[in-house]
N, C-alpha and C positions, 0 to 999 in steps of 0.2 A: 559648015553648021555645024557637025557636030563635036569638033573640036573648041568650039566657041564654050557651045554648050558646055562641054566637059569643063573647061576653064570656069565660068561661071559659077557651075557646082562648087568647083575647088574653091572658088573665092569664097564661097557662102560657108563652105565650111571652117572654113579658118575663120573667117569673122564671126561663127559660132564658138567654135575654141577661144578664140581671143576674149569674147564677151565672155563664155562661162569662168574665163581665167578672173576676170575682173571683177565678174561677180564674187566668188569665191574669194579675191585678196579684199573687195568690199567687207563682206560678212565678217572675216575674220578680224579687221579692223577695228569692227564697231562692236565684236564681243569682246576684243582684249581691250577695248576704252570704256565700255560697260561693266567690265570686271576689275578694272583699277580703281572706278568712279564708285564700285560697291553696287551699282545696279545688277544685281545677280541674276533676277529674274530675266532681264535684257539680253545677258550675255547667256543664259541657257538656251532662250529659246535662238538665235544665231549661231551658235555650235553645233545646236539641234537641226536646222536647215542644212547647214554643210554639210552634219552627220547622214541624214536622214534624205534629204531632198536631192540634194547634189550629189551623195554619196561617195562625199570625197574621203579616200582610205589613209589619213592620216593617224596614227598612234596619239601624236601630240594633239591634235585636235581633239579626239577623243577622252586623253589624259585632262584638256581645261574643261572638256563638257562635263567628267567627275568632278571637276572640282570645285564648277559652277555651282554642281547640282547638290553639293557639301554644304556649299557659303548659303546655297538658299534654303536649307534646312532639310530637305530630301533628302537622309541617309539613305534611305534605301534605293534609290537610282542613284545614286553614288556609287554603293557597293554593289551594284551590277556593273559598271560601268567600268569601276577598278577591275574587277574579276575578269573581266574581259579582255583586259590588257596583260594579266600576269603568263601569256602563253604570247607576247610582243617579242620578237625578234630584235629587239633596240633595249640593250641591257639597260641603261636608263631610267628608260620607261616602265619596263620591268618592275627597277627596283623601287621607284615610285611608286609604282600601284601596291608594292606589298606596304611600304612605308605607310602609307593611307591606313591601308584595310586593317595598319596595325593600330593605330591612333584610333579608330574607330569603336575597335573592339576593345581596346582600352577604359574608353570613354564606358563602355556597356560593362565595365569592370572585368571582363571576360581574359584575366593576366595570361594563363597559360597557353588561349590560342594566340592572343596579342605576340608573348614572347615569339612562340613558333611561328607568325609572320614574318616576325621583324628578322627573326635571323635568315629566310629566305631572301630578305630585303638585301642582308648583307652579302648574301652568298650570288645576288646575280650583280651587287656593287660591293665590293668591298671599300670602297671608298665614300661611301655614304655615309657623312659624319654623325645626320640629321638621325637616320636609322639607330646609329650603335647607342647615341644618346638616349634614344626612346629605350631602345634595349635596355641598357643599365636601370633606365627610370622604372621600368616596367616590372624589373626583377625585384626592386628592391620594395614595391606595391604588393607583388604577388607573397612575399616572404611576411610582409605585415599582414594583410590579411589571410594569410598559413598561422601566423601568432595571435590574430583576434580570435581566431574561427575557436584555436586551442584552447586557447582563453575563455570563451565562453563556453565552450564544452566543459574544460573543467569547474566553471560557475554552475553550470548547469547538476555535474555530478556533487560539486558540496552541498547543492541549495537541497538534492534529493536526499543527502546523506545527514544532514541538519534537519531534516523533515523525519526521517527515520528515527535519529535520535530523540525528538520531541515528541513522537509516536512512543518510544519505549521507557520515556521517562515519565508522560502520562500514563501510561500502562501501569508502570512501580507506583506510579503516586494511587491510583487506583486500586491497588493489592494490598500499599500499607495501609488506606483507609480501610477497607474491606476489615483487615486483622487487627487493626486499631479497633472499629466498631467492635469485633467479637471479642476482644480485651476488655474494651467496659462495658460490652453484656455481661461477661463473669465477672467484672471488678462486682458489677452492680448486684450482680446475686450473691455473693461471696458478703457484700456488706448488707445487704436483707438478711443473711444468715448470720450475719457477726450480731444483728442487731436483735435478731430474734433471741441469741444467745444471752446477750446483755442484758435483755427481758425478763427472761428466765433465771439467769444471776441474781437481777434485782429481784425477783418475784419471793426467790432463796432467802435473800437477805430479810428480805419484809416479813419471811416466814419466822427468820431466826429472831428479827428486832422482835418480833411479836410470838413470845411461847403461850400465849395465853389461847393466842388463835389458833398458835399448834396443837395445843393440848385439845381445843373443842373440836378442830378437825379428826385429831386421832378419838375422841370420844363417839363423833359420828360414826367417824369408821368402824368402830368397836361394835354400835347400835346394828349399824349396817352389817354387819359381820352376825353379830346373833340373831339378825333377824332372819338371816339366812342358813344358819343353824337352826334358827327352831323350824323353819321351811324343810328342812333336810329330815331334823327330827320328827317331824309330823309323817312326812313324806316313807320315812322307814319306822315305823310307830311298830305296826305288825312284827317284825322280825327280831327288834331290842325286847318286845311284850315277853317272846317266848324265850329269847335265852335268860331274859331277867328271872323268869317262873324259875327255867333251870338251876340258876345259880341261887334261886331263892332270897331274892333281892327285890322289893317292892319296887315298884315305879319309881312311889316318892323318894324312898333314899337314894335313888340311883338320881334324881334330880337335881336333890339336893349338893351329893359330891359332884355331879358334873357344874352346877352354878360356883362351887369354893372352887373348882380347878380354873375355872372361868377369872374367878376376880382378881385368886394368884398370878394369872397369866398379866392380867392387865396393869397390875403392881409393879410385875417386874418389866413390864415395857415402860411404863411413865418413870422407874427409877434409873433405867437404860440409856434415857433421854440425853444427848449432852445440850445443856443449854447453854448460850452466848452468856461469857463472863463479862460483867462489866466493870471496866477500866476504871483503877481508885482513883478517887479526887485527890489529888498531892495535896492539894488546899485546906484539907481536912485533918483531922488529928487522926492517929490511927487507932485509938480506943473508940 
């Protein structure tokens, strides 16, 4: 009886294993079919059932799950599964996992990290020609990126230099304008002084052209001088009277002598005044 029970238990266990294998194979086929037809969401579900629910320990199934994730647009889940395979004992799986991680990093324009990842892929499988091609491609992209960054840096430096040159030029223009304004002000003052001198010269010329007016002006100045002298004589009358008494000269006689001296002085001034000579009219005879 016990033997019969044990036999029945073994049969059930074998049946369970057989059923489990059948389920795994069915899910694998469904996942592969869904991936080929582009139904990546279904492929993800089938592969996840195999890995998570049935706990299938197969690196190829996990690699296919990562492929399905990346095709479905879930890059983060794909990276997580690829990263879990870089320690695989299967060198081919390890090389492909590094290769796919390098592609993702390249799409993110992280070219230096991508190159390092492709190197690891080639170390795992030197015969991985796709990784080799991608390595050379990313190497060229990295060179172009560095040149572009250098050109941009040079352009920014040139722009800064041009801006500095423009500012210096503007400062120089402002200084030149201030200097020009100062020179214009000095020139204006010089012009005003020149005009004043011209007016004075013109007035002197008019005085020379009108000797009668000059004589009248001299007469007025003489009268003013006489009035001033009279005022001084009046102020010093007392001392002069005393000196005249000492010299036995009367005040009347002294006044006549002083008046005669003044008349002689006026005649001398008028005789020595230089009058402009009028040019001779050549159209008239000499006589």
